[in-house]
C-alpha positions in Angstrom: 42.7 -71.0 24.6 44.9 -68.4 23.1 42.7 -68.9 20.0 39.8 -67.7 21.8 41.6 -64.6 23.2 42.8 -63.5 19.8 39.0 -63.9 18.2 37.8 -62.2 21.5 40.3 -59.2 20.8 39.3 -58.9 17.3 35.5 -58.8 18.2 36.3 -56.2 20.8 38.0 -54.3 17.9 35.2 -54.7 15.7 33.1 -53.8 18.5 35.3 -50.2 18.9 35.4 -49.8 15.4 31.2 -50.1 15.4 31.3 -47.8 18.6 33.2 -45.0 16.5 30.8 -45.8 13.5 27.9 -44.8 15.9 29.7 -41.9 17.5 30.2 -40.4 13.8 26.7 -41.1 12.8 25.8 -39.4 15.9 27.5 -36.3 15.4 26.4 -36.6 11.9 22.6 -36.4 13.3 23.4 -33.6 15.4 24.5 -31.5 12.5 21.4 -32.6 10.6 19.3 -31.2 13.6 21.4 -27.9 13.8 21.0 -27.3 9.9 17.3 -28.1 10.3 17.2 -25.9 13.2 18.5 -23.0 11.1 16.8 -23.6 8.4 13.6 -23.2 10.7 15.0 -20.0 12.0 15.4 -18.4 8.6 11.9 -19.7 7.6 10.6 -17.9 10.6 12.5 -14.9 9.7 11.1 -14.9 6.1 7.5 -15.1 7.7 8.0 -12.3 9.7 9.6 -10.6 6.8 6.6 -11.7 4.6 4.2 -10.3 7.6 5.6 -6.9 7.6 5.7 -6.7 4.0 1.9 -7.7 4.2 1.4 -4.7 7.1 3.3 -2.2 5.0 0.9 -2.9 2.0 -1.9 -2.9 4.0 -0.8 0.8 5.6 0.0 1.7 1.7 -3.4 0.6 0.7 -4.8 2.7 3.6 -2.7 5.7 2.0 -3.9 5.0 -1.5 -7.9 4.9 -0.1 -7.0 8.1 1.8 -5.6 10.0 -1.1 -8.3 8.8 -3.5 -10.9 10.4 -0.7 -9.0 13.8 -1.0 -9.0 13.3 -4.7 -12.9 12.7 -4.8 -13.4 15.4 -2.2 -11.0 18.0 -4.5 -12.9 16.8 -7.4 -16.2 17.8 -5.8 -15.0 21.6 -4.7 -14.1 21.9 -8.3 -17.5 20.9 -9.5 -18.8 23.1 -7.2 -16.7 26.2 -8.2 -17.7 25.3 -11.5 -21.2 25.5 -10.9 -20.6 28.8 -8.7 -18.9 30.4 -11.7 -21.6 29.2 -13.9 -24.0 31.0 -11.6 -21.9 33.9 -11.4 -21.8 34.1 -15.1 -25.7 33.6 -15.3 -26.1 36.6 -12.9 -23.9 39.0 -14.8 -25.8 37.9 -18.1 -29.1 38.9 -16.0 -27.2 42.2 -15.1 -26.2 42.9 -18.4 -30.0 42.4 -19.4 -31.1 44.6 -16.8 -28.7 47.5 -17.8 -29.5 47.0 -21.6 -33.2 47.4 -20.5 -32.5 50.8 -18.4 -30.4 52.0 -21.1 -33.3 51.5 -23.5 -35.9 52.9 -21.0 -33.1 55.8 -20.8 -33.3 56.4 -24.4 -37.1 56.4 -24.8 -37.5 58.7 -21.7 -34.6 60.8 -23.5 -36.9 60.6 -26.6 -39.9 61.5 -25.1 -38.2 64.5 -23.3 -36.6 65.6 -26.5 -40.0 65.4 -28.3 -41.9 67.5 -25.5 -39.3 69.7 -25.5 -40.0 70.9 -29.6 
């Protein structure tokens, strides 16, 4: 009978050790779960940062497009200014032609007057 008691005691010790191992395994599983949760949080933060970066890139693209529009508008105004300057030069040239004609007419009239006086 004492042998049965010893065997049962040994079985109890083995069961206790098995229970302790199960507790340790549970603690390891809990630590793995916490690590997985932390990794998930880190991935979520990375996703948020990537989304914010995408928004910033989109805003930057809008600013670049707006800058391009301003540059195109400035180019159009420069072209208009160049056209205006060309028209102004043409008007000056026409004015010079009329002044030359006026001067020629004055010379001819002056010659006629001079020839009448002689």
